[in-house]
N, C-alpha and C positions, 0 to 999 in steps of 0.2 A: 224193401231190399233184406231188412230184418228177418226175413222168413229164410233166406239163403245165406247169413253172413252172420256169424255170431260174434264176432269180435267188436264189443261196441266203440273201443277206440277208433277202429277202422270205418266203421258207419259214420261215426262224427266227421273224421276226414274228409270223406266223400260227401256227407252235406255239405259240408263249406266249401266243397271245390263245385257242387251243384248250384250252391246258393249265390257264389260268384259268377257263375256261367249265365244261369238262366235269368233271361229277363221278366218282368210283368208282361203276362199277355194282354193283348185287346180282342176284343171280339172281332174275329176275320183273320187273325193271326195264326200261324200254324209253327209249330215247332216239330222239325224231324230229326231224329236218332238215327245214325247208320252205325251198325257195329263192323268192327274190323278187329282182327286178331290181336291189334296193337293197343286197342282202345274203342272208345266211343266219339263220335263227332255229332253235332247240334247244330243245326241250322234254324233259322227263324225266317220265315219267308224268302228261303231261297238264299240268306246271308249267312255266313259262316259264324256260329259265335264263338266257338272254339270246340276244344276238345280235351278230355279226362284221359291221358294215354298210362292207361293200366288194364292190361287185360283181365284181371280181376274184376275190377269196376264193369267192365262192358256185360261180362258174363253175369253177375249179380244184377246190372241195371236191365236188361233184356229179359232175365227170368223172370221178371216181375209178370210178365204178359206172356212168356213161350214156355216157360218150365211147367214139367207136368204137378208142380204142387203148387201152381198158380192159385190164386183166392178168385180166380175168372177162368173158370173152366172154359165157358161158352165163348169167350172171347179170344182164347187160347186158340179155340177150334176154328175159328173164322180168320183168323189169322194164318194159319197154316193150310187152309185150304189152297188147292191149286188151283189157279185159273185157267181154263182151256184157252187155247190158241187157236185161233182161226184156220 
């Protein structure tokens, strides 16, 4: 997220919020993040972990993979591919 947010204090606050929200994962676990204009919601194995209610956080968090400046352009391209519907 440092690529998209220049305020180190804001990054630290978000880091603390994520550390409190995200559990340790085990093999087979799935974490799902959902973007909403009001913030980001996170689920583990279909159970709501919680949310970080900040539009700025949501934009910066999902920019990690979806922004043009991502460090993983091939992953971004794959994520943005439209799936053909039958």
